[in-house]
N, C-alpha and C positions, 0 to 999 in steps of 0.2 A: 485728142491730142494732149501731149504732156504740157504741163505748165513749167515756164522758166522764170527765174528771178532776173529782173532788169532794173537798171538804173537809168533814169530819164533826166536829161539836163534841159532846163528852161532857158531860153535865149535871153541875153542881158536886156534886150530892148522890149521884152514881154514880161519882165519881172513884176510890173504893176498889174498884170493880168494873170498872176500865178494861179489863183483859184479857178479862173475860166479855162486855163490850159489843162489843169488837173481834171476838171469835169469832162473835157473833151477826151482825155486819156482814159477815163472811166468808161465813157461811152464806146470807146474802141475796144474795151475788154480788159483794161488794167485794173487788177484788184490791188489797190494802194495799201501798202503796208506802213510806210513812213513818208511824211512830207517834211522837207527841210527848206523852208522859204528863204532862210538867210543865205543858203548856198545855192538856192535854185535848183534843188535836186529832189527827186521822188524815187522811192524804191517800191517795187511791187511784183506781183506775179501776172503773167499773161500766157495764154495758149501759144505755143511755138508757131502755129500757122498764121497767126495774126500779128506777130511780132513786128513785122515791117511796117504795118499800118501806123504805128506810133510815130515814126519818122515823118509821115505826111501831115501831122497835125501842126497847124500854125502855132508858133511859139515854142516848139520843141527844136532844140538845136543838136541834140545827140541822144542816141539810145544805145546802151550796150548791155551785154549779158553780164550779170554779177558773177564774180569768181570768188570762191571761198578758199582762203588759205589757212592751213592748220600748221601749227608749230608743235614739235614734240613736247611732252611734259618736262617740267624743269628737272626732274630726276634722271632724265635720259643721258646717256654717255655723250651724245652729240654736243650738248651744251657744256 
């Protein structure tokens, strides 16, 4: 299965257990790329067939597929 980049949001009431929630996400198959404890978010890669399992982890309030937005180069006529 292909891997997708996801953003995981930790529930406000579980911020004191941030590290525990991240460990549970890793056990579910998340390859963590970046942890941002101040905002309660984690980004990483996970196989698309187990994506939904992240939502079932206690302490996870949301999981969404990361979207990449590109802007044209500054010398482009659009700008």
